[in-house]
MIDONU-820513 format. One record per residue (C-alpha): residue number from 1; residue in one letter; z, y, x. Coordinates in steps of 0.05 Angstrom, whole numbers, plus 5000, padded with zeros to 4 digits. Each point is the difference from the previous one (the first is absolute). Example, Ala and Ser with C-alpha at 12.3 -4.5 7.8 and 13.67 -1.06 7.14 Angstrom:
<sites>
+-----+------+------+------+------+
| seq | type |    w |    v |    u |
+-----+------+------+------+------+
|   1 |    A | 5156 | 4910 | 5246 |
|   2 |    S | 4987 | 5069 | 5027 |
+-----+------+------+------+------+
</sites>
This chain:
<sites>
+-----+------+------+------+------+
| seq | type |    w |    v |    u |
+-----+------+------+------+------+
|   1 |    S | 4774 | 4552 | 5359 |
|   2 |    N | 5062 | 4971 | 4966 |
|   3 |    R | 5045 | 5042 | 5045 |
|   4 |    V | 4961 | 5063 | 4982 |
|   5 |    E | 5009 | 4984 | 4926 |
|   6 |    R | 5075 | 4990 | 5010 |
|   7 |    V | 5007 | 5066 | 5039 |
|   8 |    S | 4959 | 5036 | 4946 |
|   9 |    Q | 5043 | 4969 | 4945 |
|  10 |    T | 5064 | 5019 | 5037 |
|  11 |    M | 4976 | 5072 | 5007 |
|  12 |    G | 4983 | 5001 | 4926 |
|  13 |    E | 5069 | 4974 | 4983 |
|  14 |    K | 5033 | 5053 | 5044 |
|  15 |    I | 4961 | 5055 | 4967 |
|  16 |    E | 5017 | 4973 | 4931 |
|  17 |    K | 5074 | 4997 | 5018 |
|  18 |    A | 4998 | 5071 | 5026 |
|  19 |    I | 4967 | 5025 | 4936 |
|  20 |    K | 5048 | 4962 | 4955 |
|  21 |    W | 5059 | 5031 | 5039 |
|  22 |    R | 4971 | 5070 | 4990 |
|  23 |    L | 4989 | 4987 | 4926 |
|  24 |    R | 5076 | 5001 | 4991 |
|  25 |    R | 5015 | 5070 | 4977 |
|  26 |    G | 5065 | 5034 | 4981 |
|  27 |    V | 4969 | 5021 | 4933 |
|  28 |    L | 4993 | 4943 | 4950 |
|  29 |    E | 4938 | 5029 | 4967 |
|  30 |    L | 4964 | 5005 | 5067 |
|  31 |    D | 5023 | 4930 | 5017 |
|  32 |    H | 4969 | 4972 | 4936 |
|  33 |    I | 4934 | 5038 | 5004 |
|  34 |    L | 4987 | 4988 | 5074 |
|  35 |    S | 5022 | 4927 | 5000 |
|  36 |    G | 4959 | 4986 | 4938 |
|  37 |    F | 4939 | 5034 | 5029 |
|  38 |    Y | 5008 | 4961 | 5064 |
|  39 |    A | 5007 | 4934 | 4964 |
|  40 |    K | 4942 | 5010 | 4952 |
|  41 |    E | 4951 | 5046 | 5036 |
|  42 |    Y | 5010 | 4998 | 5076 |
|  43 |    E | 4954 | 4941 | 5013 |
|  44 |    T | 4943 | 5034 | 4962 |
|  45 |    L | 5003 | 5063 | 5044 |
|  46 |    S | 4951 | 5014 | 5056 |
|  47 |    D | 5027 | 5001 | 5071 |
|  48 |    S | 5002 | 5076 | 5000 |
|  49 |    E | 5036 | 5002 | 4933 |
|  50 |    K | 5051 | 4950 | 5028 |
|  51 |    K | 5011 | 5046 | 5060 |
|  52 |    D | 5008 | 5059 | 4952 |
|  53 |    F | 5051 | 4961 | 4959 |
|  54 |    E | 5039 | 4983 | 5063 |
|  55 |    T | 4998 | 5073 | 5021 |
|  56 |    L | 5025 | 5020 | 4931 |
|  57 |    L | 5060 | 4953 | 5008 |
|  58 |    E | 5021 | 5039 | 5061 |
|  59 |    L | 5015 | 5061 | 4957 |
|  60 |    S | 5071 | 5015 | 4977 |
|  61 |    D | 5024 | 4983 | 4929 |
|  62 |    P | 4999 | 5074 | 4979 |
|  63 |    E | 4928 | 5007 | 5025 |
|  64 |    L | 4979 | 4936 | 4964 |
|  65 |    L | 5036 | 5021 | 4936 |
|  66 |    S | 4961 | 5065 | 5001 |
|  67 |    L | 4933 | 4964 | 5011 |
|  68 |    I | 5008 | 4937 | 4959 |
|  69 |    V | 5048 | 5017 | 4943 |
|  70 |    Y | 4992 | 5075 | 4991 |
|  71 |    K | 4926 | 4998 | 5021 |
|  72 |    K | 5003 | 5063 | 5043 |
|  73 |    I | 4940 | 4986 | 5043 |
|  74 |    D | 4961 | 5042 | 5049 |
|  75 |    Q | 4928 | 4988 | 4980 |
|  76 |    E | 4982 | 5004 | 5074 |
|  77 |    S | 5049 | 4945 | 5020 |
|  78 |    P | 4969 | 4944 | 5042 |
|  79 |    L | 5043 | 4953 | 4957 |
|  80 |    L | 4972 | 5025 | 4934 |
|  81 |    N | 4959 | 4937 | 4986 |
|  82 |    I | 5058 | 4951 | 5009 |
|  83 |    I | 5047 | 5046 | 4961 |
|  84 |    K | 4951 | 5001 | 4941 |
|  85 |    K | 4995 | 4924 | 5002 |
|  86 |    I | 5076 | 4995 | 4997 |
|  87 |    H | 5000 | 5049 | 4941 |
|  88 |    A | 4948 | 4959 | 4964 |
|  89 |    Y | 5041 | 4937 | 5012 |
|  90 |    S | 5066 | 5032 | 4978 |
|  91 |    S | 4971 | 5027 | 4935 |
|  92 |    I | 4978 | 4930 | 4977 |
+-----+------+------+------+------+
</sites>
C-alpha cells in the first residue's frame, strides 16, 4: 500500500512539473494569467477540467493570446468551459 502511494505521489509530481513547465510562456501577460490561475484555481477543478487546462497549455502563444487575452472564442470549442473559468479568474 505504501509503495502504491509513493508511485501515485511520484506520478502526481511528474504531472505537476510538466504543467509548470508548460505554464512558462513567451508572453508575460499569458505567463501571469495562466500561472496565477494554476496556483489559485487548479486544485479546485474537476478531473475533466484539469485535462482541458492541460490541453489548453499545448496551444501556441498566439493561439492562447487570442483565446485568453483577446477573448476570441469559438462558442463550440470543447475548451470553452475552462477558458471561461480563466477569464473569470483574470478579471478579478
